[in-house]
C-alpha positions, 0 to 999 in steps of 0.5 A: 486647683493648678500649682505654677511657679512664679514667672517673672517676666526677661528682667527679673521681675514680677509681671504688673498684673501678676503683682497686684493680684499678688498684694491683693493677697497679701493685704487679705491677710492682715492678721498673720502679718501683724503677727510675723512683721513682716510688712512696716504697716500690715494695713497698707501693704505695697506692690513693692513690698511684695516685689521685695519680700519676694524677690529675697526670697527668690534670691536663695536658689534653694527656695521655690515660690508657686502660685496657686490657681483656682479658676483663673485667678491666684488663690495661694502663694507658697513659698518652699525649701529646699534646703534648712540652712542648718546643716543637721536639717535634712528634710524640705521647709514650707516657709509659706503657704497663705490663701488669700482671706477671701477663698480662707475655709473652702479647704484650698490651704490643704489642698495647697499644702497636700500639692506640696507634699506631692511635689517633695514625695516625687522627689524623693523627700521623705520629710517636710517641715515648718515653724508657726509662730507661737502667737498663731494659735489657728496656723498650728491647729491648721497644721496639726490637723494635717498630721504635722507634729511639733518636734521643737521650739526655736525663734525664727532665722528672720526677726528671732520671733519664738516659734514650734518647729513641725514635722511630718513623714511623707509616707510612700516617697519615691527616690529619683 
């Protein structure tokens, strides 16, 4: 698996063929989008909606959108945040990690999470956080199996949905 930053055109748009691929990935995760409320109709996710969602993320200079490729195709996307808006929170965050539903249960999620952790370690970060919607027990099982621990509960910042906040200490962080 290869990890790369989301490439943009000179006009700061997502290349059309890539947007088609990303839309298919997002649409394949209907169950998650039904829980999260990220799209008005989880059965009809459109390219312009995915482009707008990613543009909103990229408007924050602390955000990075990374693509996971395997055998030349996008199998996952991860959105990271270098710093949480809460000034008392020193850790970077994983805002979203999504694997194409056709590739679920093949180890891509675990691999992608490991690559993100390594990026944070290489940047001298000692821990990482994320939030899991309370109505998404599958995600909670996934993240706790990777060593994340629930450290609290709060509403998410975008829609106010109840979430568990998880944290993982990243052993062996290298200082730059």
